C-alpha positions in Angstrom: -86.7 -19.1 -33.3 -83.0 -17.8 -33.6 -81.5 -14.5 -34.2 -78.5 -12.5 -33.6 -78.1 -10.3 -30.4 -77.2 -6.7 -31.8 -77.3 -4.8 -28.6 -77.3 -5.4 -24.9 -77.9 -3.1 -21.9 -77.8 -5.1 -18.6 -80.2 -7.8 -18.9 -82.2 -6.4 -21.8 -81.2 -7.3 -25.3 -82.1 -6.5 -29.0 -82.2 -9.7 -31.4 -82.4 -9.5 -34.9 -84.2 -12.5 -36.2 -82.5 -13.8 -39.3 -84.6 -17.2 -39.9 -87.7 -17.4 -42.1 -91.0 -17.0 -40.6 -93.3 -14.2 -39.2 -90.7 -12.6 -37.5 -87.8 -12.5 -40.1 -85.8 -9.3 -40.5 -87.6 -7.9 -37.3 -85.8 -6.6 -34.0 -87.4 -8.3 -30.9 -86.5 -6.8 -27.6 -85.7 -9.5 -25.1 -84.9 -9.9 -21.5 -82.6 -12.6 -20.1 -83.0 -14.5 -16.9 -79.3 -14.6 -15.8 -76.4 -16.4 -17.4 -76.2 -19.5 -19.5 -73.9 -22.6 -19.5 -72.1 -24.0 -22.6 -69.9 -27.1 -21.9 -69.7 -26.2 -18.2 -68.7 -22.4 -18.9 -70.9 -19.8 -17.6 -72.0 -17.6 -20.4 -73.6 -13.9 -20.4 -75.3 -13.0 -23.5 -73.2 -10.7 -25.7 -73.7 -8.7 -28.9 -72.8 -11.0 -31.7 -74.1 -14.2 -30.0 -76.6 -16.3 -31.7 -79.6 -16.8 -29.5 -82.7 -18.9 -29.4 -85.6 -17.0 -28.3 -89.1 -17.2 -27.4 -91.9 -14.4 -27.9 -93.9 -13.5 -24.9 -97.5 -13.9 -26.5 -99.1 -11.6 -23.7 -97.0 -8.8 -24.9 -97.8 -9.7 -28.5 -101.5 -9.1 -27.8 -100.5 -5.6 -27.0 -98.8 -5.3 -30.6 -95.5 -5.2 -28.7 -92.9 -7.7 -29.8 -91.1 -8.9 -26.6 -89.3 -12.2 -25.9 -87.0 -14.0 -23.9 -83.6 -15.6 -24.5 -83.8 -19.2 -23.8 -80.3 -20.3 -25.0 -76.9 -19.1 -26.5 -75.3 -21.1 -29.3 -71.4 -21.9 -29.1 -69.1 -19.1 -29.9 -66.1 -19.1 -32.1 -64.4 -16.4 -30.0 -65.5 -13.7 -27.7 -64.0 -10.6 -26.0 -64.7 -9.5 -22.6 -63.9 -5.9 -23.1 -65.5 -4.6 -25.1 -68.2 -7.4 -24.8 -68.4 -8.9 -28.3 -68.8 -12.6 -29.7 -68.3 -14.2 -32.9 -66.1 -11.6 -34.7 -64.6 -12.4 -38.0 -62.8 -9.0 -38.9 -61.4 -6.3 -36.5 -61.0 -3.1 -38.6 -58.4 -1.1 -37.0 -58.9 2.6 -37.6 -55.7 4.9 -37.2 -54.9 8.3 -39.0 -52.2 9.9 -40.6 -52.2 12.6 -38.2 -54.6 14.7 -36.1 -54.3 12.4 -34.0 -50.9 11.1 -34.9 -50.8 7.2 -35.1 -49.7 5.1 -32.2 -48.1 2.1 -33.4 -47.9 0.5 -30.0 -51.9 0.8 -30.1 -52.4 -0.6 -33.3 -50.0 -3.5 -32.6 -51.9 -4.3 -29.3 -55.1 -4.6 -31.2 -53.5 -6.7 -34.0 -52.4 -9.1 -31.2 -55.6 -9.3 -29.7 -57.1 -10.1 -33.0 -54.7 -12.9 -34.1 -54.9 -14.3 -30.7 -58.5 -14.7 -30.9 -58.8 -15.8 -34.5 -60.0 -12.5 -35.7 -58.7 -11.1 -38.8 -57.3 -7.7 -38.5 -57.6 -5.1 -41.2 -55.8 -1.7 -41.2 -57.8 1.3 -42.0 -55.6 4.5 -42.4 -57.9 7.4 -42.3 -57.6 11.2 -43.0 -55.2 10.4 -45.9 -56.6 13.7 -47.3 -54.3 15.5 -44.5 -51.3 14.2 -45.9 -51.6 12.3 -49.3 -48.0 11.7 -49.7 -47.4 10.2 -46.3 -47.1 6.4 -47.0 -45.2 5.5 -43.6 -48.2 3.7 -42.0 -48.9 2.0 -45.1 -45.3 0.6 -45.7 -45.3 -0.7 -42.1 -48.4 -2.5 -42.1 -48.6 -3.7 -45.8 -45.4 -6.0 -45.0 -46.8 -7.5 -42.1 -49.3 -9.6 -44.3 -52.3 -7.7 -42.9 -55.0 -6.1 -45.2 -54.1 -2.3 -45.2 -56.4 0.2 -46.7 -56.1 3.8 -47.4 -59.0 5.8 -46.8 -60.6 9.4 -46.1 -64.0 9.7 -44.4 -64.0 13.2 -45.5 -63.5 12.4 -49.2 -65.4 9.1 -48.9 -62.3 7.2 -50.4 -61.5 3.6 -49.7 -65.2 2.8 -48.7 -65.6 0.3 -51.5 -62.4 -1.6 -50.3 -64.0 -1.8 -46.9 -67.1 -3.0 -48.0 -65.6 -5.7 -50.0 -64.0 -6.8 -46.7 -67.1 -6.6 -44.6 -69.2 -8.8 -46.8 -71.6 -11.0 -44.8 -69.1 -11.0 -41.9 -69.3 -9.9 -38.2 -67.1 -6.8 -38.0 -65.8 -4.4 -35.4 -64.4 -1.1 -35.8 -61.6 0.2 -33.4 -59.0 2.5 -33.0 -57.8 5.7 -31.0 -60.3 8.4 -30.2 -60.6 10.9 -32.9 -59.2 8.7 -35.6 -62.6 8.4 -37.4 -64.3 5.3 -36.6 -67.9 6.8 -36.3 -67.3 8.9 -39.4 -66.3 5.9 -41.5 -69.3 4.0 -40.1 -71.6 6.8 -40.9 -70.2 6.9 -44.5 -70.7 3.1 -44.8 -74.2 3.0 -43.4 -76.5 5.8 -44.9 -79.1 5.4 -42.0 -76.6 5.8 -39.1 -76.0 9.0 -37.3 -73.3 8.3 -34.8 -72.0 11.2 -32.9 -68.6 12.2 -34.0 -66.3 13.6 -31.3 -64.2 16.7 -31.5 -60.4 16.5 -30.9 -59.1 18.4 -28.0 -56.5 20.9 -29.2 -54.0 20.6 -26.3 -53.7 16.8 -25.9 -54.9 15.9 -29.6 -57.2 13.3 -28.2 -60.8 12.9 -29.0 -63.7 12.8 -26.7 -65.2 9.3 -26.4 -68.5 9.3 -28.2 -69.6 5.5 -28.3 -70.7 4.1 -24.9 -72.8 0.9 -25.9 -71.7 -1.9 -28.2 -74.4 -2.2 -31.1 -74.2 -4.2 -34.4 -75.5 -2.5 -37.5 -76.6 -4.8 -40.2 -75.4 -4.2 -43.8 -77.2 -5.1 -47.1 -75.1 -8.2 -47.6 -76.3 -9.9 -44.3 -73.2 -9.0 -42.3 -72.8 -6.7 -39.2 -70.4 -3.9 -38.0 -69.8 -2.6 -34.6 -68.4 0.6 -33.3 -66.8 -0.5 -30.3 -65.9 2.0 -27.2 -64.0 -0.5 -25.1 -61.1 -0.9 -27.6 -60.0 2.7 -26.6 -58.7 1.8 -23.4 -57.5 -1.9 -24.2 -54.6 -3.2 -21.9 -53.5 -6.6 -21.5 -53.7 -6.0 -17.8 -57.6 -6.5 -18.0 -57.3 -9.9 -19.5 -58.9 -12.7 -17.8 -56.0 -14.1 -15.7 -56.7 -17.5 -16.9 -56.3 -16.4 -20.6 -53.3 -14.4 -20.5 -51.0 -14.9 -23.8 -48.0 -16.6 -22.9 -44.9 -14.4 -23.4 -43.0 -17.2 -25.2 -46.0 -17.5 -27.6 -46.3 -14.0 -28.4 -44.1 -14.2 -31.6 -46.9 -16.4 -33.3 -49.3 -13.3 -33.0 -46.9 -11.2 -35.1 -46.9 -13.0 -38.7 -44.3 -10.6 -40.2 -41.9 -12.5 -37.6 -42.9 -16.1 -38.5 -40.3 -16.6 -41.4 -37.4 -15.4 -39.1 -38.2 -16.9 -35.7 -37.0 -20.5 -36.4 -33.6 -19.1 -37.5 -32.5 -17.8 -34.3 -29.2 -19.1 -33.2 -30.4 -20.2 -29.8 -33.4 -22.3 -28.9 -36.1 -20.5 -26.8 -35.2 -17.1 -28.2 -37.3 -14.4 -26.8 -36.5 -12.0 -29.9 -36.1 -9.0 -27.7 -32.4 -8.5 -27.4 -30.6 -11.9 -27.6 -27.3 -12.4 -29.6 -28.0 -14.4 -32.9 -31.6 -13.4 -33.1 -32.8 -13.7 -36.6 -35.8 -11.1 -36.0 -33.5 -8.6 -34.5 -31.2 -9.1 -37.5 -34.3 -8.4 -40.0 -35.0 -5.3 -38.1 -31.6 -4.1 -38.6 -32.0 -4.9 -42.2 -35.1 -3.2 -42.6 -37.2 -6.4 -43.4 -39.2 -6.0 -40.1 -40.3 -2.6 -39.0 -38.5 -1.1 -36.2 -41.8 0.2 -34.6 -43.3 -3.5 -34.8 -40.4 -4.8 -33.0 -40.7 -2.1 -30.3 -44.3 -3.0 -29.9 -43.4 -6.6 -29.5 -40.7 -6.2 -27.0 -42.9 -3.8 -24.8 -45.8 -6.3 -25.2 -43.5 -9.2 -24.1 -42.4 -7.5 -21.1 -46.1 -6.7 -20.0 -47.2 -10.4 -20.6 -44.0 -11.7 -18.7 -44.7 -9.8 -15.7 -48.6 -10.5 -15.9 -47.6 -14.4 -16.1 -45.1 -14.0 -13.1 -47.9 -12.5 -10.9 -50.5 -15.2 -12.0 -47.9 -17.9 -11.2 -47.2 -16.2 -7.8 -51.0 -16.2 -7.2 -51.4 -12.4 -7.2 
């Protein structure tokens, strides 16, 4: 039978059975005998994978549902950190304040999503703390990314989030303290995820989520609270899959209509004369913070690719 891996710890996995039959809608605890290969690539089972499993009937006689993973289906995408496969949507949770938003962090996540064919959706949480503050919304609503105002405290914005989730595989990511777990607790009545307190001195939340786990919703989709995104760095990418700096602008959809109008071919869009993107920033058509993030990420990728070519 086949099912969706919803949690993995070392070589042990929980698999939710989706297909019709005796075990439909049950979670089967499975083990895995090492990694698998697909098209010559070595695969380790990840949360989000579709897995073919076989029940261990000796354990079944003891009224325990144990199984073994026999095969992993092909993936539409996967992330090594946090370990997740087949994502459709990445909900990026930020807050109006407490903690203050990090635009660079948000933009790194949108780049990661677009590069991996994942749809980014921005959730602006804690709007109850400053209802008149539209700065974040004004920046990201212009990018073409779906942008939702929400308050976990007042339970606002949740219907819009549910509509986006539907039957898709989703992950929730964002800075510690921004409210990922609070929003998930509000979306899923049976969840009791631990909510971290903010440090008053450094305005950072304590990391409360340690294991990637998918939670199934009533529409047949899944959502994940994702600890690894909190420390996402491009330096942690697989060296064979680092984004080329010259392709970075493709991951900024709000740059697209300007990029082809630059005065010189091969424009890096960072500080070049005659760059249409820089001109659009000066005219207020592209957010200054978005271009600052782009330029910083461009330099990081340039150095990473330089080291890759040098064999470092």
